[in-house]
C-alpha positions in Angstrom: 14.2 -0.6 34.5 17.0 1.2 32.6 16.4 1.6 28.9 18.7 3.2 26.4 16.8 4.4 23.4 18.4 4.9 19.9 16.1 7.2 18.1 16.2 9.8 15.3 15.4 13.4 16.0 11.8 13.3 14.8 11.2 10.1 16.7 12.5 11.8 19.9 10.2 14.8 19.3 7.3 12.4 18.9 8.1 10.5 22.1 8.3 13.8 24.0 4.7 14.9 23.1 2.3 15.2 26.0 -1.1 15.3 24.2 -4.2 13.2 23.9 -3.8 12.4 20.2 -0.2 12.5 18.9 0.6 11.6 15.3 3.8 10.6 13.6 3.3 11.4 9.9 6.3 10.3 7.9 7.9 9.1 4.7 9.2 5.7 4.0 12.1 4.5 6.1 11.6 6.9 8.9 11.0 4.1 11.5 7.3 4.4 12.0 7.0 0.8 13.2 10.1 1.3 15.4 8.8 4.4 17.2 5.3 2.8 17.4 6.6 -0.2 19.3 8.9 1.9 21.4 6.1 4.2 22.5 3.9 1.2 23.3 6.6 -0.2 25.6 7.1 3.2 27.2 3.4 3.6 27.8 3.2 0.1 29.2 6.0 0.9 31.5 4.2 4.0 32.6 0.9 2.1 33.1 2.5 -0.8 35.0 2.0 -4.5 35.2 -1.8 -4.3 35.0 -2.0 -2.1 32.0 -3.2 -3.2 28.5 -1.9 -1.4 25.4 -3.8 -1.9 22.2 -2.0 -1.9 18.9 -3.7 -1.8 15.5 -2.7 -2.7 11.9 -4.9 -2.3 8.8 -4.9 -6.1 8.1 -4.1 -9.4 9.9 -1.2 -10.0 7.6 0.5 -6.9 8.9 -0.1 -8.0 12.5 1.3 -11.4 11.8 4.2 -10.4 9.6 5.2 -7.0 10.9 3.8 -5.9 14.2 4.0 -9.1 16.3 7.7 -9.9 15.2 8.7 -6.3 15.9 7.2 -6.3 19.3 8.8 -9.6 20.2 12.2 -8.3 19.0 11.7 -5.2 21.2 10.7 -7.2 24.3 13.8 -9.4 23.9 16.0 -6.3 23.5 14.5 -4.8 26.7 15.0 -8.1 28.6 11.2 -8.6 29.2 9.9 -12.2 29.4 6.7 -12.7 27.4 4.4 -15.2 25.8 2.7 -14.5 22.5 -0.7 -16.1 22.3 -1.3 -16.3 18.5 -4.9 -17.5 18.7 -5.9 -14.5 20.9 -3.3 -12.1 19.3 -2.2 -11.0 22.8 1.3 -10.6 24.1 1.4 -11.4 27.8 4.5 -10.3 29.7 6.0 -11.6 32.9 7.1 -8.4 34.4 6.3 -6.4 37.5 6.7 -3.2 35.6 5.3 -3.8 32.1 1.7 -4.8 31.1 0.3 -6.7 28.2 -0.4 -5.9 24.5 -3.4 -6.7 22.5 -2.9 -6.8 18.7 -5.9 -6.0 16.5 -6.8 -5.1 12.9 -8.7 -2.2 11.4 -10.4 -4.0 8.6 -13.7 -4.6 10.6 -14.2 -1.9 13.2 -17.3 -3.7 14.5 -14.9 -6.3 16.0 -13.0 -3.8 18.1 -14.9 -4.9 21.2 -14.4 -7.0 24.4 -11.5 -5.2 26.1 -10.4 -1.9 27.6 -7.0 -0.4 26.8 -4.8 2.0 28.7 -3.2 3.4 25.6 -3.7 2.8 21.8 -1.4 2.8 18.8 -2.7 2.8 15.2 -0.5 2.0 12.3 -1.1 3.3 8.7 -4.6 4.7 9.5 -4.5 6.8 6.3 -4.4 3.7 4.0 -8.2 3.3 4.9 -11.0 5.2 3.2 -12.0 8.2 5.2 -15.3 6.8 6.4 -13.7 3.6 7.4 -10.8 5.4 9.2 -13.3 7.6 11.1 -15.3 4.6 12.2 -12.2 2.7 13.4 -10.9 5.7 15.2 -14.1 6.2 17.1 -14.3 2.5 18.1 -10.7 2.7 19.3 -11.3 5.8 21.4 -14.4 4.1 22.9 -12.3 1.1 24.1 -9.4 3.3 25.3 -10.6 3.9 28.9 -8.6 1.6 31.2 -7.3 3.0 34.5 -4.7 0.4 35.7 -4.4 0.2 39.4 -0.6 0.0 38.8 -0.6 3.4 37.1 0.9 6.4 39.0 -0.8 9.5 37.7 1.7 12.0 36.3 0.8 15.7 36.6 -1.2 17.0 33.6 -0.3 14.3 31.2 -3.4 12.7 29.5 -4.3 9.3 30.9 -5.7 7.5 27.9 -4.0 8.5 24.6 -4.4 7.3 21.1 -1.3 7.6 18.9 -1.3 7.4 15.1 1.6 6.4 12.8 1.1 6.8 9.1 2.5 7.7 5.7 0.5 10.6 4.3 -1.9 9.3 1.7 -3.3 12.5 0.2 -5.8 14.8 1.9 -7.6 12.1 3.8 -8.5 11.4 7.5 -5.2 12.3 9.1 -4.8 15.5 7.2 -8.3 16.6 8.2 -7.9 15.7 11.9 -4.3 16.8 12.5 -3.9 19.6 10.0 -6.9 21.2 8.3 -9.4 20.9 11.3 -7.0 20.4 14.2 -8.6 20.5 17.6 -6.9 20.9 21.0 -5.0 17.7 21.9 -4.1 16.8 18.3 -0.4 17.3 17.7 1.7 16.0 14.8 5.4 15.4 14.0 6.2 15.1 10.3 9.4 13.3 9.4 11.4 13.0 6.2 13.1 9.8 5.0 16.5 11.6 5.2 16.0 12.1 9.0 16.9 8.4 9.4 20.7 8.0 9.4 20.5 4.2 9.7 19.1 3.6 6.2 21.1 2.0 3.4 22.9 4.5 1.3 21.0 3.6 -1.9 17.5 3.6 -0.3 16.4 7.1 -1.3 17.7 6.6 -4.9 15.7 3.3 -5.1 12.6 5.3 -4.3 13.4 8.0 -6.9 14.2 5.4 -9.5 10.8 3.7 -9.2 8.2 6.2 -7.9 6.4 8.9 -10.0 7.2 12.5 -9.1 4.0 13.4 -7.3 4.4 10.5 -4.8 7.9 11.5 -3.8 6.8 14.5 -1.7 4.6 12.2 0.3 6.8 9.1 0.5 10.2 10.9 1.0 9.2 14.1 2.9 6.1 13.0 4.8 4.1 15.8 3.1 0.3 15.8 2.4 -0.1 16.1 -1.4 -3.0 15.6 -3.7 -3.0 12.0 -4.9 -6.7 11.6 -6.0 -7.9 14.3 -8.2 -7.6 15.1 -11.9 -6.1 12.6 -14.3 -5.1 9.2 -12.9 -2.0 8.7 -15.1 -0.5 12.1 -14.9 2.9 10.8 -16.0 1.7 9.7 -19.4 2.7 11.9 -22.3 1.6 11.0 -25.8 4.9 12.3 -27.3 7.4 11.2 -24.7 5.9 7.8 -24.1 5.3 7.1 -27.8 7.2 4.4 -29.7 7.2 2.9 -33.2 8.1 -0.5 -31.8 6.1 -3.3 -33.4 6.0 -7.1 -33.0 8.8 -9.2 -34.4 8.7 -12.9 -35.1 11.1 -13.7 -32.2 9.3 -11.6 -29.6 7.9 -13.0 -26.4 4.5 -11.4 -26.0 3.4 -10.3 -22.5 -0.3 -9.8 -22.4 -2.2 -8.0 -19.6 -5.9 -9.0 -19.4 -9.0 -7.7 -17.8 -12.2 -9.8 -17.6 -15.5 -8.1 -18.3 -18.5 -9.7 -20.1 -18.8 -8.0 -23.5 -15.8 -5.7 -22.7 -12.8 -8.1 -22.5 -9.6 -6.2 -22.8 -6.0 -7.4 -23.4 -2.9 -5.3 -24.1 0.1 -6.9 -25.8 3.6 -5.9 -24.7 7.2 -6.6 -25.7 10.2 -6.1 -23.5 13.6 -4.7 -24.5 16.8 -3.7 -22.8 18.0 -0.2 -23.3 21.3 0.9 -21.7 21.0 -2.1 -19.3 17.5 -1.0 -18.2 14.4 -3.1 -19.1 11.7 -1.2 -20.9 8.4 -2.4 -22.2 6.1 -1.3 -25.0 2.4 -1.7 -25.7 2.3 -2.9 -29.3 -1.2 -4.3 -29.8 -4.6 -4.4 -28.1 -7.7 -6.6 -28.1 -10.7 -4.6 -27.1 -14.4 -5.2 -26.5 -14.4 -9.0 -27.0 -17.4 -10.9 -25.6 -15.8 -13.4 -23.2 -12.7 -15.5 -22.4 -13.2 -18.1 -25.2 -13.5 -15.3 -27.7 -10.3 -13.7 -26.4 -8.4 -17.0 -26.5 -9.5 -17.6 -30.1 -8.5 -14.0 -31.2 -5.0 -14.2 -29.7 -4.4 -17.7 -31.0 -5.5 -16.7 -34.5 -3.4 -13.6 -34.7 -0.3 -15.0 -33.0 -0.1 -18.7 -33.6 3.7 -19.0 -33.5 4.7 -16.6 -30.7 5.7 -17.4 -27.2 2.9 -15.9 -25.0 2.5 -15.2 -21.3 -0.8 -13.9 -19.9 -1.0 -11.6 -16.8 -4.7 -11.7 -15.9 -7.0 -10.1 -13.4 -6.7 -12.4 -10.4 -10.5 -12.4 -9.9 -10.6 -14.8 -12.9 -9.6 -17.6 -10.6 -13.1 -17.5 -9.1 -15.3 -16.2 -11.9 -16.5 -17.1 -15.4 -17.1 -14.4 -18.1 -18.7 -17.1 -20.3 -21.1 -20.0 -19.9 -18.2 -22.5 -19.7 -17.9 -24.8 -16.7 -14.3 -23.6 -16.0 -13.1 -20.3 -14.6 -11.6 -17.7 -16.8 -8.0 -18.4 -15.7 -8.5 -22.2 -16.0 -9.5 -21.7 -19.6 -6.5 -19.4 -20.3 -4.1 -22.0 -18.8 -5.2 -24.6 -21.4 -4.1 -22.3 -24.2 -1.2 -20.2 -22.8 1.4 -19.8 -20.1 -0.4 -17.8 -17.3 1.4 -15.7 -14.7 -1.4 -14.9 -12.2 -1.2 -13.5 -8.7 -3.4 -15.1 -6.0 -5.1 -11.8 -5.5 -5.1 -8.4 -7.2 -2.8 -5.7 -6.0 -4.2 -2.7 -4.2 -5.5 -0.2 -6.8 -3.1 2.4 -5.4 -0.1 0.1 -5.8 -1.1 -0.9 -9.4 -1.5 2.8 -10.4 1.8 3.7 -8.7 3.6 0.9 -10.6 2.2 2.1 -13.9 3.0 5.8 -13.1 6.6 4.8 -12.1 7.1 3.1 -15.4 5.6 6.0 -17.4 8.0 8.4 -15.7 9.9 8.1 -12.4 11.2 10.9 -10.2 14.4 11.0 -12.2 12.3 11.7 -15.3 13.2 8.3 -16.8 10.5 6.6 -18.9 10.4 2.8 -19.2 6.8 2.2 -20.5 5.9 3.2 -24.1 2.8 2.9 -26.2 2.6 2.6 -30.0 -0.5 4.8 -30.3 -1.0 3.8 -33.9 -1.3 0.1 -33.0 -2.9 0.8 -29.6 -5.2 3.8 -30.0 -7.6 2.9 -27.2 -4.8 2.2 -24.8 -3.3 5.7 -25.5 -6.7 7.3 -25.1 -7.5 5.6 -21.9 -4.2 6.5 -20.2 -4.7 10.1 -21.3 -8.4 10.4 -20.3 -9.1 8.4 -17.2 -9.7 10.6 -14.2 -10.5 10.2 -10.5 -14.2 10.4 -9.4 -15.6 12.4 -6.5 -14.8 9.6 -4.1 -11.1 9.8 -5.1 -11.2 6.5 -7.0 -10.4 5.9 -10.7 -13.5 6.6 -12.7 -15.1 3.6 -14.4 -18.1 5.3 -16.0 -16.5 5.8 -19.5 -14.8 2.4 -20.0 -11.3 3.9 -19.8 -10.6 1.6 -16.9 -10.6 -1.7 -18.9 -7.4 -1.2 -20.9 -5.7 0.6 -18.0 -6.6 -2.3 -15.7 -5.4 -4.8 -18.2 -2.0 -3.2 -18.7 -1.8 -2.5 -15.0 -2.0 -6.2 -14.0 1.0 -6.9 -16.3 3.0 -3.9 -15.1 2.4 -4.7 -11.4 3.3 -8.3 -11.9 6.5 -7.6 -13.7 7.6 -4.2 -12.4 5.8 -3.8 -9.1 5.9 -1.1 -6.5 4.5 -2.4 -3.3 4.4 0.0 -0.4 1.9 -1.1 2.1 2.3 0.1 5.6 5.1 2.5 4.6 7.4 -0.4 3.9 9.2 -0.3 0.5 9.3 -3.3 -1.8 10.5 -2.7 -5.3 11.0 -5.3 -8.0 11.7 -5.4 -11.7 
């Protein structure tokens, strides 16, 4: 089989590695999925028709929406006949030279059973918590022991390899395994976004316009940087993010809301256009209310004549913060327009969205707080820190206003970057 590969320089360096555990650690737009699928096909070609290559994504959605379509596209490009069995999540090929591909998820490592793989490919391993990543990695190594009878042994090249493709997510599992405590057999190629000449010309600028400065090193340059220590909202500055904006009679009020019995929080925002850029300002807060009925009554009493949209915690679709027979969101919908996601964003994505609005990599600020009208909001943005587990601390109640405003920000101005794939709105 004659194959012409079109790869970037870092991708070529990765494909040339001859080690047991190669890793491609790279920023957005560097072609992690592309090189992952290409390396899977090359390994399958090496293993022969009886080989099985296992490919892993963090979630089933990523298997279904990203990995499977990309593999099908590559197989078509290579002229390989195949059949994708969606119920089994296995791609069977009809080729005397290429084997099959099993597609699995990392969300439940205990389910990585029932097959032996010749080679393994793991996408976005660092999006998992360290303990979860370690467990999944161990399970994958245990399954990775197939010796296909169609395989022609090649000199000193390792037989069963496990390859990792990920965006750096702070000093987590991949950093510890491939950098800090690197053992023989662990080799890493780091790639920057600019290494890909096939990206749209405005791609990098779109990142800089939306992402906070401390994420740019990771997401543009593929560098390990500290993302989970110290203050959570490092981009917040009481002076630079301050505003004297207050509510006018004509304002449409955008209210982010967090549900907690006895600690209900809602942050009121107004939106403006400044130099053709939409900005938003926190101009009032409702803190420490008992439950959803109390919150509804407080908002209706204070703002009886305003147009109001609520952006609530998505968990309110299934829970009740009061003794009412209806869920929190059902109660809200009877009183206001509600813009609710079907599920909450990843905490990391919500924080990144808020940080990017507070100050992006171009030092532009689009989120402001009237600290006279919203004193607890200002205090919470300033004081919330990460705990020892690298998660936003919830022990001092600073999380409630930050969660409330975060649901609104991520709904209206989201940064979504799962699996190293950029999606920016707003």
